C-alpha positions as CSV (number, residue, x, y, z in Angstrom):
1,M,-35.5,-5.3,-28.6
2,K,-38.0,-6.6,-31.1
3,V,-41.3,-7.9,-29.7
4,C,-44.0,-9.8,-31.5
5,F,-47.4,-8.4,-30.5
6,S,-49.5,-10.8,-32.5
7,H,-49.1,-13.7,-30.1
8,N,-52.4,-15.1,-28.8
9,M,-53.0,-15.4,-25.1
10,K,-54.0,-18.9,-24.0
11,D,-55.6,-20.7,-21.1
12,L,-53.6,-23.3,-19.1
13,D,-54.9,-26.0,-21.5
14,G,-53.5,-24.1,-24.5
15,N,-56.8,-22.8,-25.8
16,V,-56.8,-19.3,-27.3
17,L,-58.5,-16.8,-25.1
18,T,-61.0,-14.5,-26.8
19,E,-62.5,-11.1,-25.9
20,Q,-66.0,-12.6,-25.7
21,P,-65.8,-16.3,-24.7
22,G,-68.4,-18.5,-26.4
23,N,-68.8,-16.1,-29.3
24,P,-67.3,-17.8,-32.4
25,E,-66.8,-14.3,-34.0
26,S,-64.9,-12.9,-31.1
27,R,-61.3,-11.8,-31.6
28,A,-58.4,-13.5,-29.9
29,I,-56.8,-11.7,-27.0
30,T,-53.2,-10.9,-28.1
31,L,-50.2,-9.3,-26.5
32,R,-51.1,-6.2,-28.6
33,T,-54.5,-6.1,-26.8
34,L,-52.9,-6.3,-23.3
35,A,-50.2,-3.8,-24.1
36,V,-52.4,-1.1,-25.6
37,N,-55.1,-1.5,-22.9
38,S,-52.6,-1.4,-20.1
39,I,-50.7,1.6,-21.4
40,M,-53.8,3.6,-21.9
41,A,-55.3,2.6,-18.5
42,F,-55.7,5.5,-16.1
43,G,-56.1,4.9,-12.3
44,D,-55.1,6.3,-9.0
45,E,-51.4,5.6,-9.7
46,E,-51.6,8.0,-12.7
47,K,-53.3,10.9,-10.9
48,N,-50.1,13.0,-10.8
49,M,-48.8,12.0,-14.3
50,T,-47.5,14.9,-16.3
51,G,-48.8,15.8,-19.7
52,E,-45.5,14.7,-21.2
53,E,-45.9,11.2,-19.7
54,K,-49.5,10.9,-21.0
55,V,-48.4,11.8,-24.5
56,K,-45.5,9.4,-24.3
57,R,-47.9,6.6,-23.3
58,Y,-50.3,7.6,-26.0
59,D,-47.6,7.5,-28.7
60,L,-46.4,4.1,-27.5
61,A,-50.0,2.7,-27.5
62,F,-50.6,4.3,-30.9
63,L,-47.4,2.7,-32.3
64,I,-48.3,-0.8,-31.1
65,H,-52.0,-0.6,-32.0
66,N,-51.4,0.7,-35.6
67,S,-48.3,-1.2,-36.5
68,K,-48.6,-3.3,-39.7
69,D,-45.6,-5.4,-38.6
70,D,-46.0,-8.1,-36.0
71,L,-42.4,-7.3,-34.7
72,I,-42.0,-3.9,-33.2
73,D,-38.6,-2.6,-32.0
74,L,-38.9,-1.1,-28.6
75,S,-36.5,0.4,-26.0
76,V,-35.9,-1.4,-22.7
77,E,-37.7,1.5,-21.0
78,D,-40.8,1.0,-23.2
79,I,-40.8,-2.8,-22.5
80,S,-40.4,-2.1,-18.8
81,L,-43.4,0.3,-18.8
82,I,-45.5,-2.3,-20.6
83,K,-44.6,-5.0,-18.2
84,K,-45.3,-2.8,-15.2
85,Q,-48.7,-1.8,-16.5
86,I,-49.7,-5.3,-17.6
87,G,-48.6,-6.6,-14.2
88,R,-50.7,-3.9,-12.4
89,I,-53.9,-4.5,-14.4
90,Y,-54.2,-8.2,-15.4
91,A,-54.5,-11.6,-13.8
92,P,-51.6,-14.0,-13.3
93,L,-52.6,-16.1,-16.3
94,L,-52.1,-13.1,-18.7
95,V,-49.2,-11.5,-16.8
96,G,-47.2,-14.7,-16.9
97,Q,-47.6,-15.1,-20.6
98,A,-47.1,-11.5,-21.5
99,W,-44.0,-11.0,-19.4
100,K,-42.4,-14.1,-21.0
101,M,-43.2,-12.8,-24.5
102,L,-41.8,-9.3,-23.6
103,E,-38.7,-10.9,-22.4
104,G,-38.2,-12.9,-25.6
105,E,-39.1,-16.3,-24.3
């Protein structure tokens, strides 16, 4: 499934969220930002992760981060991992938007 990772995250009023609120030079928070940060996150749940799984996550984060295309074709398994990680790390405002985008809405 192709996913557009350049979509901006917004507040409930539709204003674009930025990495440093109030700083006019701050970058917008995008689905790409959430996906890469959440895939690379390492917490208690990842303590027993195998080396192979770590490399798989690294490769997925690298692909999303470095893609020149806004649309990236991902497997259902990759999308499921991204959704799980975003859901685990971020607040409802971001999770709700991200999941809808990852589901093609």
